[in-house]
C-alpha positions in Angstrom: 51.2 28.0 29.8 48.4 26.5 31.8 48.3 23.0 33.1 45.3 20.6 33.4 44.5 21.6 36.9 43.8 25.2 35.9 41.4 24.1 33.2 39.7 21.7 35.6 39.3 24.4 38.2 37.8 26.8 35.6 35.3 24.1 34.4 34.4 23.3 38.0 33.8 27.0 38.8 31.6 27.3 35.6 29.5 24.3 36.7 28.9 25.7 40.2 27.9 29.2 39.2 24.4 29.8 37.7 24.5 31.9 34.6 21.2 33.6 33.9 20.9 36.4 31.4 19.7 39.8 32.5 15.9 40.3 32.5 16.2 43.3 30.2 18.1 41.2 27.6 15.4 38.5 27.7 12.7 41.2 27.3 14.5 42.7 24.2 15.0 39.3 22.6 11.4 38.3 23.1 10.0 41.6 21.8 12.1 41.3 18.7 11.0 37.7 18.2 7.3 38.6 18.6 7.7 41.5 16.1 9.1 39.2 13.5 6.6 36.4 14.1 3.7 36.3 11.6 0.2 36.4 13.0 -1.3 33.1 13.8 -3.3 31.4 11.0 -6.3 29.3 12.0 -5.8 25.6 11.4 -8.1 24.3 8.7 -8.9 20.7 9.0 -9.6 19.0 5.7 -12.1 16.1 5.6 -10.6 12.8 4.8 -11.1 11.8 1.2 -13.8 9.3 0.6 -12.6 5.8 -0.4 -12.6 5.0 -4.1 -14.9 2.5 -5.7 -12.0 0.0 -6.1 -11.0 0.2 -2.5 -14.6 -0.3 -1.3 -14.9 -3.3 -3.6 -11.7 -4.8 -2.3 -12.8 -4.2 1.3 -16.1 -5.8 0.5 -14.4 -8.9 -0.8 -12.5 -9.4 2.4 -9.4 -7.3 1.8 -6.2 -8.3 0.0 -6.4 -11.9 1.1 -10.0 -12.3 -0.1 -9.1 -10.7 -3.4 -6.1 -13.0 -3.8 -8.3 -16.1 -3.1 -10.9 -15.0 -5.6 -8.3 -14.3 -8.2 -6.7 -17.8 -7.6 -10.1 -19.5 -7.9 -10.9 -17.6 -11.1 -7.6 -18.4 -12.7 -8.0 -22.1 -11.7 -11.4 -22.1 -13.3 -10.1 -20.6 -16.5 -7.2 -23.1 -16.6 -9.5 -26.1 -16.0 -11.9 -24.8 -18.6 -9.2 -24.2 -21.2 -7.0 -27.3 -20.8 -9.9 -29.7 -20.0 -7.9 -32.4 -18.2 -8.9 -36.0 -19.0 -10.0 -36.8 -15.5 -12.4 -33.9 -15.6 -13.7 -34.9 -19.0 -14.4 -38.5 -17.7 -16.3 -37.0 -14.7 -18.4 -34.7 -16.9 -19.2 -37.6 -19.2 -20.7 -39.5 -16.3 -22.8 -36.5 -15.2 -24.0 -35.6 -18.7 -24.3 -38.4 -21.2 -23.0 -37.5 -24.7 -26.4 -38.5 -26.3 -28.1 -35.5 -24.6 -25.5 -32.9 -25.6 -24.5 -32.3 -29.2 -20.8 -31.6 -29.8 -20.1 -28.4 -31.6 -16.8 -28.0 -33.3 -15.8 -24.4 -33.0 -12.4 -24.7 -34.6 -12.7 -27.1 -37.5 -9.8 -28.9 -39.0 -8.0 -27.2 -41.9 -8.1 -30.4 -44.0 -11.2 -29.2 -45.8 -9.3 -26.2 -47.2 -6.2 -28.1 -48.1 -7.7 -30.7 -50.5 -5.6 -31.1 -53.6 -8.4 -32.2 -55.8 
């Protein structure tokens, strides 16, 4: 049996001696590697794809933040136009008097069709 001192001595000896392979071995390994290596292919660089119409439109509007602001403003306009808050109705009445604009009822009441007579 060996003790720890023998192993330490072997490892110390291995660290101190330089182990280089024989030049003939290196030459044989490299010649085999070059024989198995495929010939070099030229690197083809592909042109970057042109940006799509949607990405150019978003970039023109200011990017994602600009598109988010525009969407928010559009949805707010649709909401105000659909719900017609009373404060907005009073404000528009002062700007445009009701005598100048006729009111058109686009969705009439169903009372006309539900007469019992």
